C-alpha positions as CSV (number, residue, x, y, z in Angstrom):
1,M,30.0,-3.9,-21.4
2,S,29.0,-0.3,-20.9
3,A,29.6,3.0,-19.3
4,I,27.7,5.5,-17.2
5,S,28.6,8.8,-18.7
6,E,25.7,10.6,-20.5
7,S,23.5,10.9,-17.4
8,V,26.1,11.5,-14.7
9,S,24.7,13.7,-11.9
10,Q,27.3,12.9,-9.3
11,R,31.1,13.0,-9.1
12,M,33.4,10.9,-7.0
13,T,37.0,11.2,-5.9
14,L,39.6,8.4,-5.7
15,G,40.1,9.3,-2.0
16,M,36.4,8.6,-1.4
17,L,36.7,5.2,-3.0
18,Q,39.8,4.4,-1.0
19,D,38.2,5.4,2.3
20,R,34.8,3.9,1.7
21,Y,35.8,0.6,0.2
22,G,39.4,0.1,1.2
23,F,40.8,0.1,-2.3
24,E,44.5,0.6,-2.6
25,L,45.4,3.9,-4.4
26,V,48.7,4.4,-6.2
27,P,50.0,7.0,-5.8
28,G,48.6,7.9,-2.4
29,F,48.6,11.6,-3.1
30,A,46.0,11.2,-5.9
31,K,43.1,11.2,-3.5
32,G,41.7,14.5,-4.9
33,V,41.4,13.2,-8.5
34,T,37.8,13.4,-9.5
35,V,36.2,11.0,-12.0
36,T,33.0,11.9,-13.8
37,S,32.1,8.5,-15.3
38,L,32.7,4.8,-15.0
39,A,33.5,2.5,-18.0
40,N,34.0,-1.3,-18.0
41,D,35.1,-1.6,-21.7
42,L,37.6,0.3,-23.8
43,E,35.1,1.7,-26.3
44,S,33.1,3.4,-23.5
45,V,36.1,5.2,-22.0
46,A,35.6,9.0,-22.3
47,P,37.6,11.9,-20.8
48,G,37.2,11.9,-17.0
49,A,36.4,8.1,-16.8
50,L,37.4,5.6,-14.2
51,F,38.3,2.5,-16.4
52,M,37.2,-0.7,-14.6
53,P,37.8,-3.7,-16.9
54,G,37.2,-6.2,-14.1
55,E,40.0,-8.5,-15.2
56,R,43.7,-8.5,-16.1
57,I,44.5,-6.5,-19.2
58,G,47.5,-5.9,-21.4
59,M,49.6,-2.8,-21.2
60,G,48.4,-1.9,-24.7
61,V,44.8,-1.8,-23.6
62,L,45.8,0.3,-20.6
63,A,47.6,2.7,-22.8
64,Q,44.6,3.1,-25.1
65,A,42.3,3.8,-22.1
66,I,44.6,6.6,-21.0
67,Q,44.8,7.9,-24.5
68,R,41.0,8.0,-24.7
69,G,41.0,10.2,-21.6
70,A,40.7,7.9,-18.6
71,Y,41.6,9.8,-15.4
72,A,42.2,6.6,-13.4
73,V,42.0,2.9,-13.8
74,M,40.9,0.1,-11.4
75,L,42.9,-3.1,-11.8
76,P,43.0,-6.4,-9.9
77,P,45.7,-6.6,-7.2
78,S,47.4,-9.4,-9.2
79,M,48.6,-6.7,-11.7
80,R,50.4,-4.6,-9.1
81,N,53.8,-5.7,-10.2
82,A,53.0,-5.7,-13.9
83,V,51.8,-2.1,-14.1
84,G,55.0,-0.3,-12.9
85,E,54.7,3.5,-13.1
86,C,51.4,4.4,-14.7
87,E,50.5,7.8,-16.3
88,V,47.3,8.0,-14.3
89,P,46.4,6.9,-10.7
90,V,45.6,3.2,-10.2
91,L,43.1,1.7,-7.8
92,F,44.0,-1.9,-7.0
93,A,40.9,-3.8,-6.1
94,D,38.7,-6.8,-6.8
95,P,35.3,-5.2,-6.1
96,T,32.3,-7.4,-5.3
97,S,29.2,-7.2,-7.5
98,H,27.5,-5.3,-4.6
99,E,30.3,-2.7,-4.6
100,I,30.1,-2.3,-8.3
101,G,26.4,-1.7,-8.1
102,Q,26.9,0.8,-5.4
103,L,29.5,2.7,-7.4
104,A,27.2,2.7,-10.5
105,S,24.3,3.9,-8.5
106,L,26.2,6.7,-6.8
107,I,27.7,8.2,-9.9
108,A,24.3,8.0,-11.7
109,G,22.6,9.9,-8.8
110,Q,20.8,6.9,-7.2
111,P,18.0,7.0,-9.8
112,A,16.1,4.0,-8.3
113,E,15.3,6.1,-5.3
114,S,13.4,8.6,-7.5
115,I,11.2,6.2,-9.4
116,A,8.8,3.4,-8.6
117,V,10.3,0.1,-9.6
118,F,8.1,-2.8,-10.7
119,A,9.6,-6.1,-11.6
120,I,8.0,-9.2,-13.2
121,A,9.2,-12.8,-13.1
122,G,7.6,-15.9,-14.4
123,R,8.0,-19.4,-15.7
124,D,8.8,-18.5,-19.3
125,R,10.0,-15.5,-21.4
126,Q,6.7,-15.1,-23.3
127,S,4.5,-14.9,-20.3
128,V,6.8,-12.4,-18.7
129,G,6.8,-10.3,-21.8
130,E,3.0,-10.3,-22.0
131,S,2.8,-9.3,-18.4
132,V,5.4,-6.5,-18.8
133,G,3.5,-5.0,-21.8
134,M,0.1,-5.2,-20.0
135,L,1.4,-3.5,-16.9
136,A,3.0,-0.8,-18.9
137,D,-0.3,-0.2,-20.8
138,F,-2.3,-0.2,-17.5
139,L,0.0,2.2,-15.7
140,H,-0.2,4.5,-18.7
141,M,-4.0,4.3,-18.5
142,L,-3.8,5.3,-14.8
143,G,-1.8,8.3,-15.8
144,N,1.7,7.2,-15.1
145,P,4.6,7.8,-17.5
146,V,6.5,4.5,-17.6
147,G,9.8,3.1,-18.7
148,V,10.2,-0.5,-19.8
149,I,13.4,-2.6,-19.5
150,R,13.1,-5.9,-21.4
151,N,15.3,-7.4,-24.1
152,G,13.8,-6.3,-27.4
153,D,11.3,-3.9,-25.8
154,E,13.2,-1.3,-23.8
155,Q,12.0,2.2,-23.7
156,S,12.0,5.3,-21.6
157,L,8.6,6.9,-22.4
158,E,8.8,7.4,-26.2
159,R,12.7,7.4,-26.3
160,F,14.1,4.0,-26.9
161,T,17.6,3.4,-25.5
162,D,20.5,1.6,-27.2
163,L,21.4,-1.2,-24.9
164,R,23.3,-4.5,-25.1
165,Y,21.7,-7.4,-23.4
166,P,21.8,-8.9,-20.8
167,L,22.3,-5.7,-19.0
168,D,25.1,-5.2,-16.4
169,A,24.9,-2.9,-13.4
170,F,26.4,0.0,-15.4
171,S,23.7,-0.3,-18.1
172,M,20.9,-0.7,-15.6
173,Q,21.8,2.5,-13.7
174,R,22.2,4.4,-17.0
175,V,18.8,3.4,-18.2
176,L,17.2,4.1,-14.8
177,S,18.8,7.6,-14.9
178,V,17.4,8.2,-18.4
179,C,13.9,7.2,-17.2
180,V,14.2,9.7,-14.3
181,E,15.5,12.4,-16.7
182,D,12.6,11.8,-19.0
183,G,10.0,12.2,-16.2
184,A,8.9,8.6,-15.8
185,S,7.1,7.9,-12.6
186,A,7.7,4.2,-12.8
187,V,9.9,1.6,-14.5
188,I,9.0,-2.0,-15.3
189,I,11.8,-4.6,-15.4
190,A,11.6,-8.1,-16.8
191,M,13.4,-10.3,-14.4
192,E,14.8,-12.9,-16.8
193,D,18.2,-14.0,-18.0
194,D,17.8,-12.6,-21.5
195,T,17.3,-9.1,-20.0
196,L,19.5,-9.1,-16.8
197,A,23.0,-10.3,-16.1
198,P,23.8,-11.6,-12.6
199,G,24.2,-8.7,-10.2
200,S,22.7,-6.1,-12.6
201,L,20.2,-5.0,-10.0
202,E,22.6,-4.3,-7.2
203,S,21.5,-1.2,-5.3
204,V,18.1,-1.2,-7.0
205,G,15.2,-1.5,-4.6
206,V,12.1,-3.2,-6.0
207,D,8.8,-1.7,-4.8
208,V,6.5,-4.4,-6.3
209,L,7.6,-7.8,-7.5
210,G,5.0,-9.7,-9.5
211,Y,4.9,-13.3,-10.5
212,D,2.7,-14.5,-13.3
213,G,1.1,-17.4,-11.6
214,R,-1.2,-18.3,-8.8
215,E,1.4,-19.9,-6.4
216,D,1.0,-19.6,-2.7
217,K,2.8,-17.1,-0.6
218,E,5.6,-19.4,0.5
219,E,6.5,-20.3,-3.1
220,V,6.5,-16.7,-4.1
221,E,8.7,-15.7,-1.2
222,E,11.1,-18.5,-2.0
223,M,11.2,-17.4,-5.7
224,A,11.8,-13.8,-4.7
225,G,14.8,-14.8,-2.6
226,V,16.3,-16.7,-5.5
227,L,15.8,-13.8,-7.8
228,A,17.3,-11.3,-5.3
229,E,20.4,-13.5,-4.8
230,R,20.9,-13.9,-8.6
231,F,20.3,-10.3,-9.8
232,G,21.2,-8.5,-6.6
233,C,18.0,-6.4,-6.2
234,V,17.0,-5.1,-2.8
235,L,13.9,-6.8,-1.4
236,D,13.0,-5.5,2.0
237,D,10.0,-4.7,4.2
238,E,9.0,-2.0,1.7
239,T,8.8,-4.5,-1.2
240,H,5.3,-5.9,-2.0
241,L,4.9,-9.3,-3.6
242,A,2.0,-9.7,-6.0
243,V,0.3,-12.6,-7.7
244,R,-3.1,-13.1,-9.4
245,S,-6.0,-13.8,-7.2
246,E,-9.7,-14.8,-7.7
247,E,-10.6,-11.1,-7.3
248,T,-8.1,-9.8,-9.8
249,D,-9.0,-12.6,-12.2
250,L,-12.6,-11.6,-12.0
251,M,-11.8,-7.9,-12.5
252,A,-9.7,-8.8,-15.6
253,V,-12.5,-10.9,-17.1
254,Q,-15.0,-8.2,-16.5
255,A,-12.8,-5.8,-18.5
256,D,-13.7,-7.8,-21.6
257,I,-10.5,-7.3,-23.4
258,G,-10.2,-10.9,-24.5
259,L,-9.5,-14.1,-22.6
260,N,-5.9,-14.3,-24.0
261,K,-5.1,-11.0,-22.2
262,A,-7.0,-11.7,-19.0
263,K,-4.1,-13.4,-17.1
264,P,-1.5,-10.6,-17.7
265,L,-4.2,-8.0,-16.9
266,S,-5.0,-9.8,-13.7
267,L,-1.4,-9.6,-12.6
268,A,-1.2,-6.0,-13.6
269,I,-4.2,-5.3,-11.4
270,A,-2.6,-7.2,-8.5
271,M,0.6,-5.2,-8.9
272,V,-1.0,-1.8,-8.9
273,L,-3.2,-2.8,-6.0
274,A,0.0,-3.8,-4.1
275,A,1.5,-0.4,-5.0
276,G,-1.4,1.3,-3.2
277,V,-3.7,2.3,-6.1
278,R,-7.3,2.4,-5.0
279,K,-9.8,-0.1,-6.4
280,A,-12.1,2.7,-7.5
281,N,-9.4,4.1,-9.7
282,I,-8.6,0.7,-11.1
283,R,-12.3,0.0,-11.9
284,S,-12.6,3.3,-13.6
285,A,-9.5,2.6,-15.7
286,L,-10.9,-0.8,-16.6
287,R,-14.2,0.7,-17.6
288,V,-12.5,3.2,-19.9
289,S,-10.5,0.3,-21.4
290,R,-13.6,-1.7,-22.0
291,E,-15.3,1.2,-23.7
292,L,-12.2,1.9,-25.9
293,H,-12.0,-1.8,-26.8
């Protein structure tokens, strides 16, 4: 559970939510009420929040949310008769995960559109972690400030963020917003269940999706489809799929940083190539790495 509050760059009115998504607003004249944050647990409610518990709640919890400063609440339609007259406006709705992701993205200022998003998937958590770390190091070497989102290893540049895993859509948009505020040019996301909750990447477009294997194109495309359905990320014509190849394996070995690091380095090379970085720049970075090593 989490909230988007510290990095809010947009505001939304209840009327906009009613008109765009068809949510029922009570009372109807509260269209002009503006909320400045979203919260899906009681502890995260702050003045100006839209409290979205996502399930039926007791009247005591509702009273506490209002006491903490919630400007409005979103409750399931099944609670319409139980609420009665509420001190704040109520939106009755059962939003889909896609709608929740859209709301989180909108109020956070759509941060995914301002940063390059790299995602890495694989067969096991250890290999994904190694690949995430290697890509972060390699992008840094190429001169790109990078944020990392992985259970146990999250950071935005040098500022680590306090997150609870697996991340939901609210937490994901918050950390993406922090990365943008910190000046990161790219973020790397570990696409694994320990890091991401289902639907956490709704409204997040992935620029490069890497898989730490040598599978053929059809297998990678099938894997990408499964991941997109589970986590909700946007994979479209602008998304590049990347896997190791004989060429990237050879470039990694020639970097002479140790055989145990060759595979994750090969994937990192494949991903930055897919992102449009020129081979000359990559070879230059590998040469510097070899000299430093």
